[in-house]
C-alpha positions as CSV (number, residue, x, y, z in Angstrom):
1,X,-4.1,20.0,61.3
2,X,-4.4,17.2,64.2
3,X,-2.5,19.2,66.8
4,X,-5.1,22.0,66.1
5,X,-7.8,19.7,65.7
6,X,-7.1,18.4,68.6
7,X,-6.9,22.0,69.9
8,X,-11.1,22.5,68.4
9,X,-11.7,19.4,70.0
10,X,-10.3,20.4,73.9
11,X,-12.2,23.1,73.5
12,X,-15.1,22.0,72.4
13,X,-15.1,19.4,75.4
14,X,-14.2,22.6,77.8
15,X,-17.3,23.9,76.8
16,X,-20.0,20.9,76.8
17,X,-17.4,18.5,78.4
18,X,-18.6,15.5,75.4
19,X,-17.4,12.3,75.9
20,X,-17.1,12.7,71.5
21,X,-14.8,15.4,71.7
22,X,-13.0,13.7,74.9
23,X,-12.1,11.1,72.5
24,X,-11.2,13.2,69.0
25,X,-9.1,15.5,71.2
26,X,-7.0,12.3,72.3
27,X,-7.0,11.0,69.3
28,X,-5.9,14.4,67.2
29,X,-3.4,15.2,69.6
30,X,-1.5,11.4,69.5
31,X,-1.9,11.6,65.6
32,X,0.4,15.0,65.8
33,X,2.5,13.3,68.7
34,X,3.9,10.3,66.1
35,X,3.3,13.2,62.9
36,X,6.0,14.7,64.4
37,X,8.1,11.9,65.7
38,X,7.9,10.5,62.2
39,X,9.2,14.1,60.5
40,X,12.0,13.6,63.3
41,X,13.1,10.4,62.1
42,X,12.7,11.1,58.6
43,X,14.8,14.6,58.8
44,X,17.8,14.8,57.1
45,X,19.0,17.9,58.6
46,X,20.4,18.0,62.5
47,X,19.2,21.2,63.1
48,X,15.7,20.3,61.9
49,X,16.1,16.8,63.7
50,X,17.0,18.2,66.7
51,X,14.3,21.0,66.6
52,X,11.8,18.2,66.2
53,X,13.3,16.6,69.4
54,X,12.5,19.3,71.7
55,X,8.6,19.8,69.7
56,X,8.2,15.9,70.5
57,X,8.7,16.8,74.5
58,X,6.9,19.8,74.0
59,X,4.2,18.1,72.8
60,X,4.6,15.0,75.1
61,X,4.2,17.3,78.1
62,X,1.2,19.2,76.3
63,X,-0.5,16.0,76.5
64,X,0.0,15.2,79.5
65,X,-1.7,18.2,80.7
66,X,-4.1,17.8,78.8
67,X,-5.2,14.2,80.7
68,X,-5.0,16.9,83.6
69,X,-7.2,19.1,82.3
70,X,-10.2,16.5,80.8
71,X,-9.7,15.0,84.6
72,X,-9.9,18.5,85.9
73,X,-13.2,19.4,83.6
74,X,-14.5,15.9,85.0
75,X,-14.2,15.8,88.3
76,X,-15.2,20.1,88.4
77,X,-11.3,20.5,90.1
78,X,-11.5,24.7,91.1
79,X,-7.2,23.8,89.6
80,X,-9.0,23.6,86.1
81,X,-8.3,27.6,85.3
82,X,-5.0,27.5,86.5
83,X,-4.3,24.2,83.8
84,X,-6.0,26.2,81.0
85,X,-3.8,29.1,81.6
86,X,-0.9,26.6,81.7
87,X,-2.2,25.2,78.8
88,X,-2.2,28.1,76.7
89,X,1.5,28.5,77.3
90,X,2.5,24.9,76.3
91,X,0.0,25.6,72.6
92,X,1.6,29.1,72.0
93,X,5.5,27.4,72.8
94,X,3.8,24.5,70.5
95,X,3.1,26.7,67.9
96,X,6.5,29.1,68.0
97,X,8.5,26.2,67.7
98,X,6.7,24.9,64.5
99,X,6.7,27.8,63.3
100,X,10.5,27.9,63.9
101,X,10.7,24.6,62.3
102,X,8.2,25.5,59.5
103,X,11.3,28.5,58.0
104,X,14.4,26.4,58.3
105,X,12.2,23.8,56.0
106,X,11.6,27.1,53.9
107,X,14.7,27.8,54.2
108,X,16.6,24.6,53.2
109,X,14.0,24.1,50.0
110,X,15.2,27.3,49.2
111,X,18.7,26.3,48.9
112,X,18.4,23.4,47.7
113,X,16.2,25.1,44.8
114,X,18.8,27.4,44.2
115,X,21.4,25.0,44.2
116,X,19.7,23.2,41.6
117,X,18.9,25.7,39.6
118,X,22.8,26.8,39.5
119,X,23.5,22.7,38.6
120,X,20.4,23.6,35.7
121,X,22.3,26.5,34.8
122,X,25.7,25.4,34.3
123,X,24.4,22.2,32.2
124,X,22.5,23.8,30.0
125,X,25.4,26.5,29.1
126,X,28.0,23.6,29.1
127,X,25.6,21.9,26.6
128,X,25.2,25.0,24.8
129,X,29.7,25.4,24.5
130,X,29.6,21.6,23.6
131,X,26.6,22.3,20.7
132,X,28.3,25.1,19.5
133,X,32.0,23.3,19.5
134,X,30.2,20.7,17.0
135,X,28.3,23.2,15.5
136,X,32.0,25.0,14.5
137,X,33.4,21.8,13.4
138,X,30.6,20.3,11.7
139,X,30.5,23.7,9.1
140,X,34.2,23.7,9.1
141,X,34.9,20.3,8.0
142,X,31.4,21.3,5.1
143,X,33.7,24.0,4.2
144,X,36.9,21.3,3.7
145,X,34.7,19.0,1.9
146,X,33.0,21.2,-0.7
147,X,36.4,23.0,-1.1
148,X,38.0,20.1,-2.0
149,X,34.9,19.4,-4.4
150,X,35.0,22.4,-5.7
151,X,39.2,21.4,-6.5
152,X,38.6,18.1,-8.4
153,X,35.6,19.1,-10.2
154,X,37.6,22.6,-11.3
155,X,40.5,20.8,-12.8
156,X,38.7,18.7,-14.0
157,X,36.5,21.2,-15.8
158,X,40.0,23.2,-16.9
159,X,41.2,19.4,-18.6
160,X,37.8,19.6,-21.0
161,X,38.2,23.4,-21.5
162,X,42.1,22.2,-22.4
163,X,40.8,19.2,-24.6
164,X,37.6,21.8,-26.4
165,X,40.1,23.8,-27.2
166,X,42.2,20.4,-28.9
167,X,44.9,21.2,-26.4
168,X,45.7,17.7,-25.7
169,X,49.5,18.2,-24.2
170,X,48.6,18.7,-20.6
171,X,49.8,16.7,-17.9
172,X,47.6,13.9,-17.1
173,X,45.0,14.8,-14.2
174,X,45.7,12.8,-10.3
175,X,42.4,10.7,-9.7
176,X,42.8,10.1,-5.7
177,X,39.8,8.8,-5.2
178,X,37.0,6.2,-7.0
179,X,34.3,8.2,-7.4
180,X,32.4,9.9,-9.8
181,X,34.6,13.1,-10.5
182,X,37.4,10.3,-10.2
183,X,35.7,8.4,-13.0
184,X,35.0,12.1,-15.1
185,X,39.1,12.4,-15.1
186,X,40.0,8.9,-16.0
187,X,37.5,9.3,-19.6
188,X,39.3,12.6,-19.5
189,X,42.8,10.8,-19.9
190,X,41.5,7.6,-22.0
191,X,40.1,10.4,-24.5
192,X,43.4,12.1,-25.5
């Protein structure tokens, strides 16, 4: 990340005094600050936003201290060691705040995943229940239709059996539908 790259470049500057390290330190820390500001603005959680504001303040203070460190290194200021010690305290505070925000984000993500999992489970349960009801309805409809069809075929079969024994005195079949079975029943009535 940019913050730790900035720290590494600052160490390089303090060790070697190179202007490239100085420039990269400033660039990395500014990018880190911009990233944190963006994160803070886009955060939907009040807790994360408040922690982000605190982190921005810590990092701004640290960047001010880094400028003093760079100046002290360039000028050979005897306060350099004291400024480095102060910098270590700031770095620890910044890293602790980063860790705190990371833990909170992990908890928020975990809670969100858990909620989504529960919603998915509820949806799956609803789909299973509705599918089961639909399957039971289809089975009941198929049973009703097959019994109705079997009863109609049975009546026509009984009529054919009576005609085959030359019993033409059976009551006429009730023709309720205009389908193949109804046509057979009409034909039987005509045969009588």
